[in-house]
N, C-alpha and C positions, 0 to 999 in steps of 0.2 A: 229420153228419160234417163235420169241418173241411176246407175246400177248401185244397189245397196246390198252389202253382204252382212247380214245379221246372223249371229250365232244362234243355233237352236231351232231355226225355222224348219218346219216339217213340210215337205212337198209331197202331195199325193195326186196321182193320176187316176181318174176314174171315169169310165164311159166317155173317153175322148176329151175330157176336161181336166184342167189342172187346178188344184186347190192348195192354198197355203194356210198353215196353222202356226200359231205363235211358238208352239213346241209340240212334241208328240203327245197327243191327248189333250192339247190345249185348244183354245177357241179359234175358230176360223177367222182369217183376216180378210177384210174387205179391200177391193181395189187391186191394182196391178203392183207388183214389187217396185219400190222406188217412188210410187206416187204419194202425194200428201195424205190421201185417204188411207193408204196402206200403212204408212208410218204412224198415223194417228191411231189406227186400230192396234198396231203392234205395241205402241207405248201404253195404250189403255189396258191391253192384256197383261203386260208386265207389271203395271201399277196394281192392277186388281190381284195379281198373283202374290205380290209383296204384301199387300194389305187387303186380303179378301173381304168382299162385302158379305157380311154375315146374314144379310137378308136374301141373298141369292142362293139358288139351289146348289151351285158349285161348292159352296162352303159345306154342305151336307156330305158330299162325296169325300171332301178332305177330312172331315171329322170322322166319317165312318172308316176310312183307310187307317186312321190313327187309333182306332178304338181297339179295346181288348177283344171284342166280338170278332173283328176281322182277323186279328193276329192269332186267335185261337183256331182258325180254320186250318185244315190240312194244307200242306205246302202245294200240292197239286191243285187244290181248289183255289188257293190264292193266286196261283199263276193264271188260271182260267178267268177268274173274276176280275183280276187287275185290268185285263184288256176291255172287259165289258164296263167296268167302272169308268175307264177313260172315255169310252163311247157315250156312256150316260151323261158324264160331266160335260162332254162336248155338246151334246144335243140339248140338254135341259139347263145347262149351266147358267144362262142369263135370266132364266125365269125366276120370279120372286117365290120364295118358299110359301108365302101366303096363298099363292095360286093353287097349291096342292091341297089346300084346305077347302076347296070348292070342287068336290068330286064330279058334279055334273058338267063342269067346265073343263076340268083337266083330263078326264078320262078319254074324250075324243082325241086330245093331243097325244096321250100315251098310246092309244090304239093306232094312231097315224105313225108314230115312231116304230111300233111293233110291226106294222105292215111292210116294212123294208124286207122282212124275212117271211112273208106270207107263204112263199113257196117252200119254206123249210120250217114247218110248224114246230118241230122240236127245238130248233135254234131260237125261234121266236119265244117259245115258252121259257127257255133258259135265260134269255135276255130279260124277260119279265121277272124271273125269279131273283135276279141280281138287283133290279130296280126296286122290287118289292122289299128286299132286305134293307136297302138304304132308307126307304120310306118308313119301314117299321122302326128302324133305329131313330128316325126323326120323331116318331110318336113316343117311343120309350127306349132309352131314358132321356132323350133331349127335350121332349115336350114342345117341339117346334110346330107340330100340326096335331090336330085332334084325332085323325084316323088315317089309315092307309088307303089311298084311292085305288090301288091295284086290286084290292079286295072287291070281288064282284065282277071282275073281268075274267071271263072263262078262258081256259086254256085252248089252244088251237089243236094241239096233238092229243089224240085220244087212243089209248091202247090198253085194253084190259088183259094183263098177262097172268091173272090169278089162276087160270087153269092150264097155263103153259109150263110143263115140266118135261124132262127127258124120261121117257118110259124105258123099260128094259129092252124093248124092241128097237127104239131109236138108238140107244147106246150100242146094241149089237150090230146095227146097220153101219154105224160109223166105224166100228172096230174091224169090219171086214176089209177095209182098204187103208185105214190110217196107220201111221207108224206106232211102234211100241211106246215111244216117248209121249205121243198125244194120248194114247190109250191109258197110260199111267195117270196122266193129269185128269182125264175125264173120270176115271174110277175114284181117284182121291177126292175130287170135288163132290161127286155123287154120294160119297160115304162120310164126308166131314162137314159139308155145308159152308166151308171157308170161302172167302172172297178170293178171286184170282191173285190179287196182289199179295195176300198172305200165303197162298199156296206156293207161289213162286219163290218166296223166301223161307218157306218151311224147311227146316234142317233136321237131320237125324237126331240132333241133340234135343229137339223139342219132343221127341217120342220117349215117354217114360215107360215104366212097367205096366201102368194101368190106363194111361191117357196121353193124348197129344195136348201139350200145354203151350200156348203161344199168345202173346199180346197182339191185339188187332190194330192194323194200320189206320183203319177208319176212325178209331177212337184216339188216335195219336198215341197209342200204346198205353192208354190209361185203363183199358179193360182187357181181361184175359179170357180167351176161349179155352175150354177144357173138354175135349171130345173123348169119351170113354173108348177104350180099345176093345170094342165088341168083335165077335169072331170074324164077321165079313170084312171089317176094317183091317184086322190083323192080317187076313189073307191078302188084301190089296197091298199092304206094306211089304209083306214077305215076297211078293212078286215083282217088286221094284229093285233093280240092282243098285248097290251102293257105289256110285261112281264119283260122288262129290260130297261135300259137306251138306249141300242142299239135296233134298229128296228128289225133286224133279230136275232133269237135265235134258239138254237137246241132243241132237245126233252127234255133236262134237264132244259130248260128255261134259259140257259146261252148263252152269246155271242159265236158265232162260232170262231174256229181257222181256218186258211186257210187250213191246212192239214185235219182237221176234216170235213170241208165242202166238200173238194175235194173228200174224200173217200165216204161220204154220197151221193154226187151227182152222182158219178160213179155207185154206187150200185143202185140208182134210175133209171139210164139209162138201166142197165142190167135187172132190174125188169120189165121195160117197153118194153123190147126187142128192145132197141134202141142202144145197145152197138156196133153194127156193123155200125151204121150210122156215117157219118163224121161230127158230130155236137159237137162243144165244147161250154162250158158255155160262153166264151167270144164272141161267135157268136151272143149272145143275144143283144150285143151292136149294131150289124147290124140291128136287128129287130127294135130297138128303133130309130135308125137313119132313117130307111125306113119310120117309122111313121112320123117323123118330115119332111123329104124331100118331101114325097107325100102329106103332108099337105100344101105344097107350102111355107115352111119356107126357106128363103135364106140361102145359104151355110155359109155366114159370121155370120148369127145369130145362126145357129147350132153350129158353132165353139165356139161362146161366151157361149152358153148354156152348152156345154160339156167341156169347158176349154181346147180346143185343140189349137195348134198353127195355126194361120190364114194362114201362108204361106204353110202349109201342109194340110189344110182342104180339098181341092179338091181331093187330092190323097187319103186321108183317107176315105172320103165319097165314092169315086169310089170303094174302096176296100170292104167296108162293105155294101153298098146299093145294093139291088137286081137290076140287069140290067133291068129287065122288068118293075119294079116299077119306076125306074129312067126314062125310056123312056116314060112311061105314064105321069109322072109328067112334062117332057119336052114338050110333045104334048099339055098338058093342058095350060102350060105357053104360048106357041106360040099362041094357039087359043085365050087366054085371051087378048093378046096384039093386036090381029087383031080386036077385038070387041070394 
């Protein structure tokens, strides 16, 4: 067989088999390298790439990647989604868009694709999230299909974290064995409600006379969180040594990286014998929100403090705020209105 060296061919080894793709994220090629079938598949893929068939699903992925919706995503989201968009285009690319207008026929195909990650339900749901976004874009603004066939397909992963927050006892247990650097981060998260990414870049210059003011990374810095410097928060800040322009630093007195902090925090949980507990660092946001909510601060004001979208604030607070604390706050509000 003649050996053919084609530029851009992607070779993938999986489960003892070798597969060839026209390019990374491109369509899979039929036949053995150098065979007429292989060359025909390659030439067809290249031609379709040059002049994409607008009736095929692959064109939707291309249009979505070029859209303002996709470009508006956070850089980290785009990096993660790019890989999934390649997989989606590779799997569904040759299907006609019209097939996605028949939910009863296409949903079994979508579920079959999702089943590749049935042992990793969160991964499967993440894959579905990206596919659903492409199909939603096909509905509006493209108008290519009437509805999103992903709607109605239940998620595989189910976890209700609405009642999961760090209690004072949990924090105390962690602090018994963790380093001061981790302790500072935990305290600051529990008193500000900021995301980890914003906490790690929080600098002393963000601390004013009356509030911490910082644009949020999640909003691509279009929204600003303004956390009042209440007494407990002031005490937390006073207990953190100023060793860098950033407030939180590692043992080498340098700003944390996300991976470095994640590793150190997990080690701290293990040392505190809390690694089996279903507590994540971001659950400390719920601890902060509980403090605000039970202090009788209105939901609208909490949304402004944390720079959350107002239309979603009730849902977000219900997710993070401890149900018992919320009930007690509601009882207090009702009693206050009667007096």
